[in-house]
C-alpha positions in Angstrom: 32.2 17.6 -50.7 31.9 14.0 -49.4 35.5 14.1 -48.1 34.7 17.3 -46.1 31.7 15.6 -44.5 33.8 12.6 -43.5 36.5 14.9 -42.0 34.0 16.9 -40.0 32.4 13.6 -38.6 35.8 12.3 -37.8 36.8 15.5 -35.9 33.5 15.4 -33.9 34.1 11.7 -33.0 37.7 12.5 -31.8 36.6 15.5 -29.8 33.8 13.5 -28.2 36.1 10.6 -27.3 38.6 13.0 -25.7 36.1 15.1 -23.8 35.7 14.0 -20.2 32.3 12.6 -19.2 30.4 14.8 -16.8 29.8 13.1 -13.4 29.4 13.8 -9.7 32.2 12.7 -7.4 32.1 11.3 -3.9 35.2 11.4 -1.7 35.2 8.7 1.0 37.0 8.7 4.4 39.3 5.9 3.3 40.5 7.8 0.3 38.4 6.1 -2.3 36.4 8.1 -4.9 33.2 7.2 -6.6 31.9 8.8 -9.7 28.3 8.8 -11.0 25.1 10.6 -10.4 24.0 11.6 -6.9 20.4 10.7 -6.6 19.7 11.6 -2.9 20.9 11.5 0.6 18.5 11.0 3.4 18.5 9.3 6.8 22.2 8.7 6.8 22.4 7.0 3.4 23.7 8.4 0.1 22.4 6.8 -3.1 24.5 7.1 -6.3 23.7 5.8 -9.8 26.8 4.6 -11.5 27.6 3.3 -15.0 29.0 0.0 -13.6 26.7 -0.9 -10.7 23.4 0.9 -11.3 22.5 2.2 -7.8 25.1 2.2 -4.9 24.3 3.1 -1.3 27.0 4.6 0.9 26.8 5.3 4.6 26.9 9.1 5.0 29.3 8.9 7.9 31.9 7.4 5.5 31.7 10.4 3.1 34.4 13.0 3.4 33.1 15.3 0.7 31.0 15.5 -2.5 31.2 17.4 -5.7 28.7 17.8 -8.5 28.6 19.1 -12.1 24.9 20.0 -11.8 22.6 21.7 -9.3 21.7 19.8 -6.2 19.1 20.7 -3.5 20.8 20.7 -0.1 18.9 20.9 3.1 20.7 21.9 6.3 20.0 20.8 9.9 18.7 24.3 10.7 16.2 24.1 7.8 18.1 26.3 5.3 17.9 25.1 1.7 20.5 25.8 -0.9 20.3 24.9 -4.6 23.6 24.9 -6.6 26.7 23.0 -7.6 28.8 21.4 -4.9 32.6 21.6 -4.7 35.0 19.8 -2.4 37.4 22.3 -0.9 38.6 20.0 1.9 37.5 17.0 3.9 34.5 17.7 6.2 33.3 20.7 4.2 31.2 21.3 1.2 31.3 24.4 -1.0 28.1 25.5 -2.7 28.0 27.8 -5.7 24.5 29.1 -5.8 23.0 31.7 -8.1 20.4 32.3 -5.4 22.9 33.7 -2.9 25.1 35.1 -5.7 28.3 33.7 -4.1 30.1 30.7 -2.9 29.3 29.4 0.6 31.4 27.0 2.6 29.3 24.7 4.9 30.3 22.0 7.4 29.4 18.6 6.0 28.1 17.5 9.4 25.4 20.2 9.1 24.0 18.7 5.9 20.7 16.9 6.5 19.7 15.8 3.0 20.5 16.1 -0.7 17.6 16.0 -3.2 15.2 14.8 -0.6 11.9 13.1 -1.6 8.9 15.4 -1.3 7.0 14.9 2.0 4.0 12.5 1.8 0.6 14.1 1.6 -1.1 14.8 4.9 -3.9 12.4 4.0 -3.6 9.6 1.5 -6.5 7.7 -0.1 -7.0 4.2 -1.5 -10.0 2.9 -3.4 -10.9 -0.3 -5.1 -13.8 -1.7 -7.0 -14.4 -5.3 -8.0 -17.0 -6.7 -10.4 -17.7 -10.3 -11.6 -20.4 -12.5 -12.8 -21.7 -14.6 -15.7 -24.8 -15.4 -17.7 -25.8 -18.6 -19.5 -28.9 -19.5 -21.6 -30.2 -22.7 -23.2 -31.1 -25.8 -21.2 -30.4 -23.7 -18.1 -30.7 -20.0 -17.7 -28.4 -18.7 -15.0 -27.3 -15.2 -14.0 -24.7 -14.3 -11.3 -23.4 -11.0 -10.3 -20.9 -9.8 -7.7 -19.8 -6.3 -6.7 -17.6 -5.1 -3.9 -15.7 -1.9 -3.1 -13.6 -0.3 -0.4 -12.3 3.1 0.5 -9.5 4.1 2.9 -8.4 7.5 4.1 -5.1 7.6 6.1 -3.2 10.3 7.9 -0.3 10.0 10.4 -2.6 9.3 13.4 -6.0 8.4 11.8 -7.3 5.7 9.4 -10.9 5.4 8.2 -12.0 2.4 6.2 -15.4 1.6 4.6 -16.3 -1.4 2.4 -19.3 -3.2 1.0 -20.3 -6.1 -1.2 -23.3 -7.5 -3.0 -23.9 -11.0 -4.4 -26.8 -12.2 -6.5 -27.7 -15.4 -8.3 -30.6 -16.6 -10.4 -31.4 -19.9 -12.1 -34.3 -20.4 -14.5 -36.0 -17.3 -13.1 -35.6 -18.3 -9.5 -33.4 -16.4 -7.1 -30.7 -18.7 -5.7 -28.5 -16.2 -3.9 -28.9 -12.6 -2.6 -26.8 -11.2 0.2 -25.1 -7.9 1.0 -22.5 -6.7 3.6 -21.2 -3.3 4.7 -18.3 -2.5 7.1 -16.8 0.6 8.6 -13.8 1.0 10.9 -11.9 3.9 12.5 -8.4 3.5 13.8 -6.5 6.0 16.0 -2.7 5.3 16.2 -1.2 5.7 19.6 2.2 4.9 18.2 3.5 4.1 14.7 2.1 0.6 15.1 -0.3 0.4 18.0 -3.8 1.7 17.6 -7.3 1.7 19.0 -10.2 1.0 16.8 -14.0 1.3 16.6 -15.8 -0.9 14.1 -19.2 -1.9 12.8 -20.6 -4.5 10.4 -24.0 -4.9 8.7 -25.0 -8.0 6.8 -28.1 -9.4 5.2 -28.8 -12.8 3.6 -32.2 -13.8 2.3 -31.2 -17.5 2.2 -30.1 -17.5 5.9 -33.5 -16.0 7.0 -31.3 -13.1 8.1 -32.8 -9.6 8.0 -29.8 -8.0 9.5 -26.6 -9.1 11.3 -24.9 -6.1 13.0 -21.9 -5.6 15.3 -20.4 -2.7 17.2 -17.1 -3.0 18.9 -14.0 -1.4 20.3 -10.5 -2.8 20.7 -6.7 -2.6 20.1 -4.8 -3.3 16.9 -1.2 -3.7 16.0 0.2 -2.8 12.5 3.0 -5.4 12.2 4.0 -4.4 8.7 2.9 -1.4 6.7 5.1 -1.2 3.5 4.3 -1.0 -0.2 5.0 -4.8 -0.5 3.6 -6.1 2.8 0.7 -4.9 5.1 -0.2 -7.0 8.1 -2.3 -6.2 11.1 -3.9 -8.0 14.1 -6.8 -6.8 16.2 -8.6 -7.9 19.4 -11.5 -6.4 21.3 -15.1 -6.6 22.5 -18.2 -6.3 20.3 -22.0 -6.3 20.7 -23.3 -9.0 18.3 -26.9 -9.0 17.1 -28.8 -11.1 14.6 -32.3 -10.2 13.5 -34.1 -13.1 11.8 -37.3 -13.0 9.7 -38.9 -16.2 11.2 -36.9 -17.6 14.1 -36.0 -15.9 17.3 -33.5 -13.1 17.2 -30.0 -13.7 18.7 -27.7 -11.2 20.4 -24.8 -11.4 22.8 -21.5 -9.8 24.0 -18.6 -11.2 22.1 -14.8 -11.2 21.9 -13.6 -10.2 18.5 -10.3 -10.9 16.7 -9.3 -10.0 13.2 -6.2 -10.4 10.9 -5.6 -8.6 7.6 -2.8 -9.3 5.2 -1.8 -7.8 1.8 1.4 -9.3 0.3 2.9 -8.7 -3.2 4.1 -12.2 -4.1 5.6 -10.7 -7.3 6.1 -7.0 -6.7 3.7 -4.8 -8.7 2.3 -7.9 -10.5 0.8 -10.6 -8.2 -0.8 -9.9 -4.8 -2.2 -12.2 -2.2 -4.8 -10.8 0.3 -6.6 -12.2 3.3 -9.0 -10.7 5.9 -11.0 -12.5 8.6 -13.1 -11.7 11.6 -14.2 -14.0 14.5 -16.9 -13.1 16.9 -17.0 -15.5 19.9 -19.8 -15.3 22.4 -18.9 -14.5 26.0 -22.3 -15.8 27.1 -22.6 -19.2 25.2 -19.5 -21.3 24.7 -20.8 -22.9 21.5 -21.9 -19.7 19.7 -19.5 -17.9 17.3 -19.5 -16.4 13.8 -16.5 -16.4 11.4 -16.2 -14.6 8.1 -13.2 -14.4 5.7 -12.2 -13.3 2.2 -9.0 -14.2 0.5 -7.5 -14.5 -2.9 -5.1 -13.4 -5.6 -4.9 -10.4 -7.9 -2.9 -10.4 -11.1 -1.9 -7.2 -12.8 -3.4 -6.9 -16.3 -2.6 -3.3 -17.2 -2.3 0.1 -15.4 -4.5 -0.3 -12.2 -6.6 -3.2 -13.5 -6.3 -6.7 -11.9 -7.7 -10.1 -12.6 -9.3 -11.1 -9.3 -9.7 -14.7 -8.0 -11.3 -14.8 -4.5 -13.0 -17.1 -2.0 -15.4 -15.7 0.6 -16.2 -18.1 3.4 -18.6 -17.6 6.3 -19.3 -20.0 9.2 -22.1 -19.7 11.8 -21.9 -22.1 14.7 -25.7 -21.8 15.3 -27.5 -21.4 12.0 -31.2 -21.2 11.5 -32.8 -24.7 11.6 -32.8 -26.2 8.2 -29.9 -24.1 7.0 -26.2 -25.1 6.6 -23.8 -23.5 9.0 -21.4 -22.4 6.2 -21.4 -20.5 2.9 -18.5 -20.4 0.4 -18.5 -18.2 -2.7 -15.8 -18.4 -5.4 -15.5 -15.2 -7.3 -13.7 -14.5 -10.7 -13.8 -10.9 -11.7 -12.0 -7.6 -12.5 -10.6 -5.2 -9.9 -9.7 -1.6 -10.3 -7.5 0.1 -7.7 -6.4 3.7 -7.3 -4.2 5.5 -4.8 -4.3 9.3 -4.5 
């Protein structure tokens, strides 16, 4: 019985070794042939997964023909879609055996637009993030600090709408030492892939700056220099109405020039990210009056969509309320959750 088992195993091993491995085949114009798994062809580039070089990209114009041992999705220039196995009858043509059409169809290779194309992006995409941080101590000194911020973005081909907000609170031995809040909203309309117009507003309150409400309303132009998964960078410039409503001192308002820069960069893809955003409002009526705010820091992936957040918020007011400093800096350690849908 044991001998029979060994004989059967040996025969299976021999048959497996002698049976040819199934693979797709790509014929090139120079006569070379590549074997592997066709992943997709889009925008003039054919991507192949091979056993010896992982993924290989080939310029589609250098391909004479392709053959597959499995079903492929082929999209033609005229919009027709075929699903079936590809054969290579001759250079410059592709032969599709499709159960959908019940026969074999010969098609010019030049009319093939894509193979296994990626699904089109959704008409509207959304991004949301929420950050929380703080600490509490007791004993000789009782302190409590809390920080919360969030943002939401909706983006389509021509439109982008962004809202955000933050709240900061501090207390020492029962006495409030920090309490401020900020909210922003911005709408972008893309004139081209990169150039856009924007409308924005900002609302800010700070009890320790004697500030009931700081508000802005502005219009301008922006340019999206980079907008990829790894790097996002934009610059903006425009005009804004700037208003500060104080509790005790005289209110302040003026027409201002506004400039802003926003950067998100994955230092280590999918793991470590650097972010920076700043706005500068410069008075067009008084040369020594301006307001600058910024937030920057790093996020480190912990698991799934959760990040450790290290951030510094810095604000500078050229003309603060008498008796107050002209800058505030807040270092934040917290946890961030991000979601794209």
